[in-house]
C-alpha positions in Angstrom: 98.9 150.4 115.7 100.8 151.6 112.4 103.8 151.4 114.4 103.8 147.8 115.2 102.5 146.7 111.3 105.4 145.6 109.4 106.5 146.8 106.7 108.1 144.6 104.2 107.9 143.0 100.7 108.3 139.3 99.9 109.8 137.9 96.9 109.1 135.0 94.9 111.6 133.6 92.6 110.8 131.1 89.9 114.4 128.9 90.0 113.5 127.1 87.0 113.9 130.4 85.2 118.0 130.4 86.6 120.9 128.7 85.1 122.5 126.8 87.8 125.6 128.4 86.9 124.1 132.1 87.8 122.9 130.9 91.2 124.9 132.3 94.3 128.4 130.7 94.2 128.6 130.3 98.1 128.5 126.6 98.3 126.1 125.9 100.9 123.6 128.5 99.5 123.9 127.3 95.9 123.6 123.4 97.0 120.4 124.5 99.0 119.1 126.2 96.0 120.0 123.4 93.7 117.7 121.0 95.7 114.9 123.3 95.9 114.9 123.8 91.8 115.0 120.1 91.3 113.5 118.4 94.0 110.3 117.3 92.0 111.9 117.3 88.5 113.5 114.3 87.2 116.9 115.9 86.3 117.8 115.5 90.2 119.0 112.1 89.9 121.6 114.1 87.4 122.7 117.0 89.7 122.9 115.3 92.9 126.1 114.3 92.8 127.0 118.6 92.0 125.2 119.1 94.9 126.4 116.7 97.5 130.0 117.8 96.5 129.2 121.6 97.2 128.2 120.2 100.7 131.7 118.4 101.0 133.1 121.7 103.4 130.4 121.1 105.8 132.1 118.0 107.2 134.9 120.5 107.9 132.5 122.5 110.3 131.5 122.3 113.9 127.9 121.0 113.2 128.7 120.7 109.2 127.6 117.0 109.9 124.1 117.6 111.0 123.5 120.0 108.4 124.4 117.4 105.8 121.9 115.3 107.1 119.2 118.0 107.2 120.2 118.1 103.1 120.2 114.6 102.9 116.3 113.5 105.0 115.2 116.1 102.9 116.4 114.6 99.9 115.5 111.3 100.9 111.9 111.8 102.3 110.9 114.8 99.7 111.4 113.2 96.7 110.4 110.3 94.4 112.8 111.3 91.7 115.8 109.6 93.4 116.0 106.2 95.3 117.4 105.6 98.8 119.9 103.4 96.6 120.6 106.2 94.3 121.5 108.4 97.0 123.4 106.0 98.8 125.7 105.1 95.9 126.3 109.0 95.5 127.0 109.7 99.2 129.7 107.2 99.2 131.1 108.2 95.7 131.6 111.7 96.7 132.5 111.2 100.8 134.3 107.5 100.2 134.6 106.0 103.9 132.8 108.8 105.8 129.5 108.6 103.2 129.2 105.1 104.5 129.2 106.3 107.9 126.7 109.2 107.2 124.7 107.1 105.3 124.0 104.8 108.4 123.2 107.5 110.5 120.2 108.2 108.2 119.9 104.4 107.5 119.1 104.3 111.1 116.8 107.2 111.0 114.8 105.4 107.8 114.5 102.5 110.2 113.3 104.3 113.2 110.5 106.1 111.0 109.5 102.0 109.3 109.1 101.3 113.0 107.3 104.6 114.2 104.9 103.8 111.3 104.5 100.3 112.3 103.9 101.0 115.6 101.0 103.3 114.9 99.7 100.6 112.1 100.0 98.1 115.0 98.0 100.1 117.4 95.0 100.7 115.3 95.2 97.0 114.4 94.8 96.4 118.0 92.2 98.8 118.6 90.4 97.1 115.5 90.5 93.8 117.2 89.5 95.1 120.7 86.5 96.5 118.6 85.5 93.3 117.0 85.7 91.4 120.0 83.8 93.8 121.9 81.0 93.5 119.7 81.3 89.5 119.6 81.0 89.3 123.5 77.9 91.8 123.0 75.9 89.3 120.3 77.0 86.6 122.1 75.4 87.5 125.4 72.3 89.3 123.9 72.1 87.3 120.3 73.9 83.7 120.6 72.1 82.1 118.0 73.4 85.0 115.1 77.3 85.4 116.6 78.3 82.6 113.4 76.2 84.5 110.9 78.8 88.2 112.0 81.9 86.4 112.9 83.3 86.8 109.1 81.8 90.0 108.4 83.6 91.5 111.2 86.5 90.3 109.8 86.3 92.0 106.7 85.9 95.6 108.0 89.0 97.8 108.8 88.1 100.8 110.0 87.5 101.5 113.8 84.9 103.9 113.1 82.7 101.6 111.7 83.6 98.9 114.4 82.7 101.9 117.2 79.1 102.1 115.9 78.6 98.4 115.2 79.3 98.1 118.9 77.0 101.1 120.0 74.4 99.6 117.5 75.3 96.1 118.8 74.0 97.2 122.3 71.0 98.8 121.2 69.9 96.5 118.4 66.5 94.8 118.7 67.2 91.8 117.1 70.3 90.5 114.9 69.0 91.1 111.7 69.1 94.9 112.5 72.9 94.8 112.6 73.2 92.7 109.7 70.8 94.9 107.7 73.6 97.9 109.0 76.0 95.5 107.5 74.6 95.5 104.5 73.8 99.0 104.2 77.4 100.2 105.2 78.7 97.5 102.5 76.9 99.2 99.8 
């Protein structure tokens, strides 16, 4: 079994202890290390131009645009130190017209991410709305006199899990007062 046990040493390096000029001189490596060093620091905005300039040579490589996009996506989602507008301005400054094209691609990804998030939120809101409608339908059948008492209160609930519990309870509750008491208890 010993023959299958890996034998290696893992090194943890604190990039903050190194001067930027002491980092490896190969451009891609230096750019990656600089991003890792500054991604969570306020100095990122000041260092971003240098990083982007180091990455310029990527555009001459066959898969360079994909690598550059990976760096840019990392910056755009990995930090709050640089706004999307600051990133766009730096890219257009360093890469000119090509930068505008690159940012168009990144912007399309941001739009797609926003669309996906919106769809997910829409699904959740639709589920909540369906659960509310189900609760109201059950209450109208079982306790027609109490439907008005719960309508507004159901609208204020923004949790599909809570609404699911209420739907189950609306099927088994002995009275509308039991449902109201449960709502009161949950809101405390």
